[in-house]
C-alpha positions as CSV (number, residue, x, y, z in Angstrom):
1,M,-1.9,31.1,-17.9
2,T,0.7,28.5,-18.9
3,E,2.6,26.0,-16.7
4,F,5.7,28.2,-17.0
5,D,3.8,31.2,-15.8
6,K,2.6,29.3,-12.8
7,I,6.2,28.3,-11.9
8,D,7.7,31.7,-12.6
9,K,6.3,33.5,-9.6
10,N,8.1,36.8,-10.0
11,G,7.4,37.0,-13.8
12,N,11.0,37.7,-14.9
13,G,10.9,35.0,-17.6
14,T,13.3,32.6,-15.9
15,I,12.9,30.0,-13.2
16,E,15.2,30.9,-10.4
17,K,16.6,28.6,-7.8
18,S,14.0,29.5,-5.1
19,E,11.2,28.8,-7.6
20,F,12.7,25.5,-8.6
21,D,13.3,24.5,-5.0
22,E,9.6,25.3,-4.2
23,L,8.5,23.2,-7.2
24,E,10.8,20.3,-6.1
25,F,9.5,20.5,-2.5
26,K,5.9,20.2,-3.7
27,R,6.9,17.2,-5.8
28,L,8.6,15.5,-2.9
29,E,5.7,16.3,-0.6
30,E,3.2,14.6,-3.1
31,E,5.5,11.6,-3.5
32,Y,5.7,11.2,0.3
33,K,1.9,11.4,0.7
34,D,1.5,8.8,-2.0
35,Q,4.0,6.5,-0.3
36,N,2.2,6.9,3.0
37,Q,-1.2,6.2,1.4
38,K,0.1,3.1,-0.3
39,R,1.6,1.8,2.9
40,D,-1.6,2.5,4.9
41,N,-3.7,0.7,2.2
42,Q,-1.4,-2.3,2.2
43,L,-1.5,-2.5,6.0
44,R,-5.3,-2.3,6.0
45,M,-5.5,-5.0,3.3
46,C,-3.2,-7.2,5.4
47,W,-5.4,-6.8,8.5
48,V,-8.6,-7.6,6.5
49,V,-7.0,-10.7,5.1
50,L,-6.0,-11.9,8.5
51,L,-9.5,-11.3,9.8
52,I,-11.0,-13.3,6.9
53,M,-8.7,-16.2,7.7
54,C,-9.7,-16.0,11.4
55,A,-13.4,-15.9,10.5
56,S,-13.0,-18.9,8.2
57,T,-11.1,-20.9,10.9
58,V,-13.9,-20.1,13.4
59,A,-16.5,-21.2,10.9
60,V,-14.7,-24.5,10.3
61,I,-14.5,-25.1,14.1
62,L,-18.1,-24.3,14.7
63,Q,-19.6,-26.2,11.7
64,P,-17.1,-28.8,10.5
65,E,-19.7,-30.9,8.7
66,R,-20.9,-28.0,6.7
67,M,-17.4,-26.8,5.8
68,A,-16.3,-30.3,4.8
69,Q,-18.0,-29.8,1.4
70,A,-15.8,-26.8,0.7
71,D,-12.4,-28.1,1.9
72,A,-10.7,-27.6,-1.4
73,V,-11.9,-24.0,-1.7
74,L,-10.8,-23.3,1.9
75,M,-7.4,-24.7,1.3
76,M,-7.0,-22.6,-1.9
77,M,-8.3,-19.5,0.1
78,Y,-5.8,-20.1,2.9
79,G,-3.0,-20.5,0.5
80,S,-3.8,-17.3,-1.4
81,L,-4.5,-15.2,1.6
82,S,-1.3,-16.4,3.3
83,A,0.7,-15.4,0.2
84,I,-0.8,-11.9,0.4
85,V,0.2,-11.5,4.0
86,G,3.6,-13.1,3.4
87,A,4.3,-10.8,0.5
88,F,3.3,-7.8,2.5
89,F,5.7,-8.6,5.3
90,G,8.5,-9.8,3.0
91,F,8.5,-6.7,0.8
92,N,8.4,-4.5,3.8
93,A,11.4,-6.3,5.2
94,L,13.3,-5.9,1.9
95,G,12.3,-2.3,1.7
96,G,13.6,-1.6,5.2
97,K,17.0,-3.2,4.4
98,K,17.4,-1.2,1.2
99,N,17.2,2.1,3.1
100,D,19.7,1.1,5.8
């Protein structure tokens, strides 16, 4: 069975408007699901990054002498993780304005 045969439900050899509308609906539905999954994954990533930053802060407060050796790494980590969180919120804000 070819792709055309799958789309042509009534088998008359042409794709009618109802068949095309059904195909378009399926495409839009898949696109919507993909957008939702992407948003959910980005939100999850943002929360994990915030938790990592909080855990690092607690570790520095509890054992400052041990963390003093890794201060450059911690600064780099905070900068990178802050950029991820900022980009998430920034792009979401820009995306919201585009649709208004």
